[in-house]
GUMAR-69823 format. One line per 10 residues: number of its first residue (from 0); their letters; for each residue x negated, y negated, z of C-alpha. Coordinates in steps of 0.25 Angstrom, whole numbers, padded with zeros to 4 digits. Layout:
! GUMAR-69823
NUM = a = X,Y,Z  ...
//
This chain:
! GUMAR-69823
0 = mfrgfvlimw = 0146,-0036,0032  0141,-0042,0045  0137,-0055,0038  0152,-0056,0032  0157,-0054,0046  0148,-0065,0050  0154,-0075,0041  0168,-0072,0045  0166,-0073,0059  0158,-0085,0058
10 = mqvalfsath = 0170,-0092,0052  0178,-0087,0065  0168,-0092,0074  0167,-0106,0068  0182,-0107,0068  0183,-0103,0082  0173,-0112,0086  0179,-0124,0079  0193,-0122,0085  0193,-0117,0099
20 = svceseriei = 0191,-0124,0111  0180,-0121,0122  0186,-0116,0135  0200,-0119,0129  0199,-0134,0130  0194,-0142,0119  0192,-0154,0128  0180,-0147,0135  0167,-0150,0127  0159,-0137,0123
30 = srakeivesi = 0147,-0141,0131  0154,-0143,0144  0162,-0131,0141  0150,-0123,0139  0144,-0127,0153  0157,-0124,0160  0158,-0110,0154  0144,-0107,0156  0145,-0112,0171  0157,-0102,0173
40 = lkeeptnaic = 0150,-0090,0166  0137,-0093,0176  0147,-0090,0187  0156,-0080,0180  0147,-0073,0169  0158,-0063,0166  0168,-0073,0163  0172,-0069,0149  0183,-0080,0147  0172,-0090,0150
50 = mlqlaniylk = 0162,-0083,0141  0172,-0083,0130  0172,-0098,0131  0158,-0099,0131  0157,-0090,0118  0167,-0100,0112  0158,-0112,0116  0145,-0105,0110  0153,-0103,0097  0157,-0118,0098
60 = qgeiakgfdt = 0143,-0122,0099  0138,-0114,0087  0131,-0104,0096  0137,-0092,0089  0128,-0081,0094  0130,-0085,0109  0145,-0086,0107  0145,-0072,0101  0137,-0067,0113  0146,-0074,0123
70 = lvnaylldph = 0158,-0069,0116  0154,-0054,0116  0150,-0056,0131  0164,-0061,0134  0170,-0050,0126  0163,-0039,0134  0168,-0045,0147  0182,-0047,0142  0186,-0041,0129  0201,-0044,0130
80 = hvqnskiasv = 0199,-0059,0133  0189,-0061,0122  0197,-0053,0111  0209,-0062,0114  0201,-0076,0114  0201,-0086,0103  0186,-0082,0101  0190,-0067,0098  0188,-0069,0083  0173,-0071,0085
90 = lpfalkvtnl = 0171,-0058,0094  0170,-0048,0083  0158,-0055,0077  0152,-0058,0090  0153,-0043,0094  0147,-0039,0081  0136,-0048,0082  0133,-0044,0097  0134,-0028,0093  0124,-0031,0082
100 = klqaqktndk = 0114,-0039,0091  0115,-0027,0101  0113,-0017,0090  0101,-0025,0085  0095,-0026,0099  0096,-0011,0101  0091,-0007,0087  0083,-0019,0084  0088,-0016,0070  0083,-0027,0061
110 = aiwndlgdgy = 0095,-0025,0052  0105,-0029,0063  0096,-0041,0067  0096,-0046,0052  0111,-0044,0051  0113,-0052,0064  0103,-0063,0059  0111,-0063,0045  0124,-0065,0052  0120,-0076,0061
120 = femgifneaa = 0112,-0083,0050  0126,-0083,0041  0133,-0089,0052  0122,-0100,0054  0118,-0096,0067  0103,-0096,0064  0097,-0096,0078  0104,-0082,0080  0100,-0078,0066  0085,-0081,0068
130 = lmykqslfad = 0085,-0073,0081  0092,-0061,0074  0082,-0061,0063  0070,-0062,0073  0076,-0049,0080  0075,-0043,0066  0061,-0047,0064  0057,-0042,0077  0062,-0028,0072  0055,-0030,0058
140 = ptqhmirlkr = 0046,-0043,0056  0045,-0038,0041  0058,-0043,0036  0054,-0055,0029  0067,-0059,0024  0073,-0059,0039  0061,-0067,0044  0065,-0077,0032  0080,-0077,0037  0075,-0080,0051
150 = alalqkeshv = 0067,-0092,0046  0080,-0097,0039  0087,-0096,0052  0076,-0103,0060  0076,-0113,0049  0091,-0115,0050  0089,-0118,0065  0078,-0128,0063  0066,-0119,0067  0059,-0122,0055
160 = ytaleevqtv = 0044,-0119,0059  0049,-0106,0065  0056,-0103,0052  0043,-0107,0044  0035,-0097,0053  0045,-0086,0049  0043,-0089,0034  0028,-0089,0036  0028,-0076,0043  0035,-0070,0030
170 = lnqepshvfa = 0025,-0077,0021  0013,-0072,0029  0018,-0058,0025  0023,-0061,0011  0018,-0073,0005  0026,-0071,-0007  0039,-0070,0000  0049,-0078,-0009  0058,-0082,0002  0048,-0085,0013
180 = nyymakflay = 0041,-0095,0003  0054,-0100,-0001  0059,-0103,0014  0045,-0108,0019  0047,-0118,0006  0061,-0122,0010  0058,-0124,0025  0045,-0131,0022  0053,-0141,0012  0065,-0143,0020
190 = dvknrvearv = 0062,-0141,0035  0047,-0145,0036  0048,-0155,0024  0035,-0151,0018  0038,-0150,0004  0024,-0149,0000  0022,-0136,0007  0036,-0131,0003  0032,-0132,-0011  0021,-0122,-0009
200 = fferarsali = 0031,-0112,-0004  0041,-0114,-0014  0031,-0111,-0025  0027,-0099,-0018  0042,-0095,-0017  0044,-0097,-0032  0031,-0089,-0036  0035,-0078,-0027  0050,-0078,-0032  0045,-0077,-0047
210 = aqkdafayle = 0035,-0066,-0043  0047,-0058,-0036  0058,-0061,-0046  0063,-0047,-0047  0065,-0046,-0032  0076,-0056,-0033  0090,-0056,-0039  0091,-0065,-0050  0100,-0076,-0044  0092,-0076,-0031
220 = ytnllsditk = 0079,-0077,-0039  0084,-0089,-0048  0090,-0097,-0036  0078,-0096,-0028  0069,-0099,-0040  0078,-0111,-0043  0077,-0116,-0029  0062,-0115,-0027  0060,-0122,-0041  0069,-0133,-0037
230 = elge = 0062,-0135,-0023  0049,-0136,-0032  0055,-0146,-0040  0053,-0139,-0053
//
């Protein structure tokens, strides 16, 4: 349910950031506007109107997590103004994310961290997704699929070698893990450009997949096997 809400709110965030001006003047460049707003907030840290504009700037720059945090802070200072602003459509999701973060920090519930990570990942905010998955792994380091999700998020942010380390951690504990071998092969082939070493992991992934066939749904199995076979040139 949270992830469905994510997609709807992401569309609203994208629409907002594409159509509204910074500090109510499209003639001001975003970078300059940010400097102006930040300088004001240094002198007036409780200026909700200025804080709201900073949230707007973050959203325009694609810094969605910072935008959400700043928006919620503005809301706590001046709920009426934020609720009646052009950015109000983003507020429900920002509040939901903030509340989930507070719950996760209080309870250290890995399920909440994972939910946040999945939500950010689906929105394409991979740096935040990686952070949420990292928190989940602090709570329970045995979550192999979450570690692989973190590896994917890191790879999306071009942190390839850190991503490889995460995958290797899974392989150290479970050498026949299908997806760990598969993603190791993919990263090596397309990010490191080492097709020779990648082939070794594609072969391991195929062997593990065939041996564990009953653990996969038919369509997932056939699609994965087809892709691995294609990668191996067979």
